[in-house]
C-alpha positions in Angstrom: 106.4 171.3 113.8 102.8 170.2 112.9 103.0 172.4 109.8 106.3 170.8 108.7 104.9 167.3 109.2 101.8 168.1 107.4 103.8 169.7 104.5 106.0 166.6 104.4 102.9 164.3 104.2 101.4 166.3 101.4 104.7 166.3 99.5 105.1 162.6 100.0 101.6 161.9 98.8 102.1 164.1 95.7 105.4 162.3 95.0 103.8 158.9 95.3 101.1 159.9 92.8 103.8 161.1 90.4 105.7 157.9 90.7 102.6 155.7 90.1 101.6 157.7 87.1 105.1 157.4 85.6 104.7 153.7 85.0 104.5 152.0 81.6 103.1 154.1 78.9 100.0 152.8 77.1 100.4 152.5 73.4 97.8 154.6 71.6 95.4 153.0 69.2 97.0 152.7 65.8 94.0 152.6 63.5 91.5 155.2 64.7 89.1 155.6 61.8 85.6 154.4 62.3 85.6 151.8 59.6 88.0 149.1 58.4 87.9 150.7 54.9 88.9 154.1 56.2 91.7 152.5 58.2 92.9 150.7 55.1 92.8 153.9 53.1 95.0 155.5 55.8 97.4 152.6 55.5 97.6 153.0 51.7 98.2 156.7 52.1 100.9 156.1 54.7 102.4 153.5 52.3 102.3 155.8 49.3 100.2 153.3 47.3 98.7 154.7 44.2 98.0 153.7 40.5 101.5 154.5 39.6 103.2 151.9 41.8 100.6 149.1 41.7 101.4 146.5 39.1 97.8 146.5 37.6 94.3 147.6 38.4 92.8 146.3 41.6 89.4 145.9 43.2 88.5 145.8 46.9 85.8 143.7 48.5 84.5 143.0 52.0 85.8 139.5 52.9 83.1 137.1 53.9 82.8 133.5 55.0 81.7 132.6 51.4 85.0 133.7 49.9 87.5 133.5 52.8 88.8 130.0 51.9 89.4 130.9 48.3 90.9 134.3 49.0 93.1 133.7 52.1 92.9 130.0 52.9 90.8 130.3 56.1 87.9 127.9 56.6 84.6 129.6 57.3 84.8 128.4 60.9 88.3 129.9 61.3 87.2 133.1 59.7 84.1 133.4 62.0 86.0 132.5 65.1 88.7 135.2 64.5 87.6 138.0 62.3 85.4 140.9 63.2 85.9 142.5 59.8 88.0 141.8 56.8 88.6 143.1 53.3 90.6 142.0 50.4 92.2 143.9 47.5 93.1 141.8 44.5 94.4 142.2 41.0 91.6 142.5 38.5 93.4 140.2 36.1 95.3 137.1 37.2 98.3 137.9 35.0 99.9 139.5 38.2 99.9 138.0 41.6 98.6 140.7 44.0 96.4 140.3 47.1 96.2 142.5 50.1 93.9 141.6 53.0 93.3 143.7 56.1 91.6 142.3 59.1 90.3 143.5 62.5 90.2 140.5 64.8 87.4 139.9 67.3 87.7 141.0 70.9 89.7 138.4 72.8 91.5 137.1 69.7 95.3 137.4 69.7 96.2 139.3 66.5 99.8 137.8 66.4 98.4 134.3 66.7 95.8 135.0 64.0 98.6 136.4 61.7 100.5 133.1 62.3 97.4 131.1 61.3 97.1 133.2 58.1 100.7 132.6 57.2 100.2 128.8 57.4 96.8 128.8 55.6 97.4 131.2 52.7 98.6 129.6 49.5 101.1 131.8 47.6 100.8 129.5 44.6 97.0 130.1 44.3 97.4 131.9 41.0 98.8 128.8 39.3 100.7 130.5 36.5 102.1 133.4 38.4 103.5 133.8 41.9 104.0 136.8 44.2 107.6 137.8 44.9 106.9 138.3 48.6 104.2 137.3 51.1 104.0 138.5 54.7 101.7 139.0 57.6 102.1 141.6 60.4 99.9 142.5 63.4 99.4 145.5 65.6 96.8 145.5 68.4 93.6 144.2 66.8 94.7 144.5 63.2 96.4 142.1 60.8 97.7 142.8 57.3 98.4 140.0 54.8 100.2 141.0 51.6 101.1 138.8 48.6 102.5 140.9 45.7 105.6 142.2 43.9 108.4 142.7 46.5 108.4 146.5 45.9 104.7 146.8 46.5 104.8 144.5 49.5 107.6 146.6 51.0 105.5 149.8 50.6 102.5 148.2 52.5 104.9 146.9 55.2 106.5 150.4 55.7 103.0 152.0 55.7 101.8 149.6 58.3 104.9 150.1 60.5 104.6 153.9 60.1 101.0 153.9 61.4 101.5 151.2 64.0 104.7 152.5 65.5 105.7 150.6 68.6 102.5 148.5 68.5 103.6 146.7 65.3 104.8 143.2 65.8 107.6 141.6 63.7 106.6 140.9 60.1 106.5 137.3 59.2 107.7 136.9 55.6 106.6 133.4 54.7 107.1 133.3 51.0 109.7 134.9 48.7 108.8 133.8 45.2 110.4 130.4 45.2 108.1 127.6 44.1 107.9 124.5 46.3 109.6 121.5 44.9 
């Protein structure tokens, strides 16, 4: 009898451990490279971005407080409070509206809220004579992507981000579709 009770206790204990460990799954990190630049390169690879599908030549720079307001509309204080790292890829000539900015937010900053802030601060008409066809922001874990470009290019970036982020990706916020404000 003692052996049966002991065996039942052991089985009950094992079963309880199994049930506890079968709780919610944690979502694995989506961008696992050591640097923001390497994570962005992985995103562009997943998106299939290359010279053939970009409208014109682009250049990439680290985003700093000195240029954040001009590039993405954030004040230096907003940038400093929210961004751990940022970079921006822009068209080398302003004949085509193209800007892609990738951010890692600071610890404790809600990436979805930061994406919303970006969507309200970014000026899609910053190029004056040309406008992007589509502007959106999307967040996953500690990363936020802002894209303002031709719709086909924007869609490539969006699909690449969703491919890498999987379940961690929030909903994209398309905040501009090429229609000028009256």
